[in-house]
C-alpha positions as semicolon CSV with decimal commas, in nm:
position;residue;x (nm);y (nm);z (nm)
1;M;-0,693;-1,515;-0,529
2;K;-0,627;-1,293;-0,256
3;P;-0,461;-1,471;0,083
4;D;-0,705;-1,474;0,478
5;K;-0,388;-1,448;0,671
6;C;-0,019;-1,462;0,694
7;S;0,072;-1,890;0,765
8;L;0,370;-1,771;0,904
9;C;0,209;-1,526;1,173
10;K;-0,119;-1,569;1,102
11;G;-0,113;-1,167;1,034
12;K;-0,403;-0,964;0,780
13;M;-0,226;-0,934;0,440
14;K;-0,272;-0,680;0,286
15;K;-0,161;-0,571;-0,115
16;G;0,163;-0,402;-0,169
17;K;0,485;-0,471;-0,417
18;T;0,802;-0,660;-0,232
19;D;1,136;-0,769;-0,488
20;F;1,225;-1,097;-0,551
21;T;1,618;-1,174;-0,573
22;I;1,740;-1,563;-0,662
23;K;2,128;-1,630;-0,713
24;I;2,168;-1,933;-1,006
25;D;2,494;-2,044;-1,076
26;H;2,720;-1,773;-0,966
27;K;2,538;-1,532;-1,082
28;I;2,245;-1,351;-0,956
29;M;1,899;-1,219;-1,050
30;S;1,647;-0,917;-0,837
31;I;1,351;-0,860;-0,956
32;T;1,137;-0,532;-0,830
33;D;0,837;-0,338;-0,800
34;I;0,631;-0,745;-0,771
35;P;0,292;-0,740;-0,698
36;A;0,227;-0,957;-0,386
37;Y;-0,015;-0,975;-0,049
38;I;0,263;-0,839;0,238
39;C;0,187;-0,942;0,549
40;D;0,139;-0,633;0,728
41;N;0,365;-0,823;1,092
42;C;0,617;-1,030;0,972
43;G;0,655;-0,932;0,632
44;E;0,620;-1,220;0,479
45;A;0,459;-1,207;0,078
46;Y;0,289;-1,389;-0,103
47;F;0,284;-1,341;-0,503
48;T;-0,014;-1,446;-0,697
49;P;-0,055;-1,712;-0,936
50;D;0,011;-1,505;-1,219
51;A;0,318;-1,304;-1,081
52;S;0,489;-1,663;-0,974
53;K;0,420;-1,758;-1,371
54;L;0,652;-1,468;-1,473
55;I;0,877;-1,508;-1,195
56;D;0,969;-1,897;-1,330
57;K;1,007;-1,792;-1,660
58;A;1,236;-1,514;-1,613
59;M;1,441;-1,784;-1,376
60;I;1,434;-2,019;-1,671
61;K;1,535;-1,746;-1,951
62;F;1,792;-1,629;-1,727
63;S;1,932;-1,935;-1,604
64;K;2,054;-1,970;-2,023
65;Q;2,102;-1,612;-2,025
66;K;1,848;-1,498;-2,207
67;V;1,750;-1,171;-2,047
68;A;1,941;-0,866;-2,041
69;L;1,999;-0,688;-1,718
70;Y;2,068;-0,401;-1,547
71;P;2,400;-0,429;-1,364
72;I;2,391;-0,391;-0,968
73;S;2,603;-0,428;-0,643
74;A;2,640;-0,698;-0,449
75;G;2,841;-0,832;-0,224
76;E;2,822;-1,230;-0,075
77;I;2,872;-1,384;0,274
78;S;2,832;-1,762;0,312
79;F;2,563;-1,787;0,658
80;K;2,885;-1,890;0,896
81;E;3,125;-1,626;0,845
82;V;2,720;-1,410;0,970
83;G;2,751;-1,622;1,273
84;Q;3,082;-1,500;1,306
85;I;2,983;-1,113;1,241
86;V;2,696;-1,157;1,446
């Protein structure tokens, strides 16, 4: 079901693709090109129930190290450090 309006800013929703990145313990998983409804005003993404289920399953397998991932470059900075450089 397509959401009518963004729950954050009330902007219009349109079909698109987005990425999802999560840190589990000290490992990072990024899933790209996920079909979603995206707010044309603030960019908030809403996943379909089917996409959400697949993401949940991938996170479970990832946390159990049953998923082969491509290596990516990543940097990490704490929120406190962000405040120091901005």
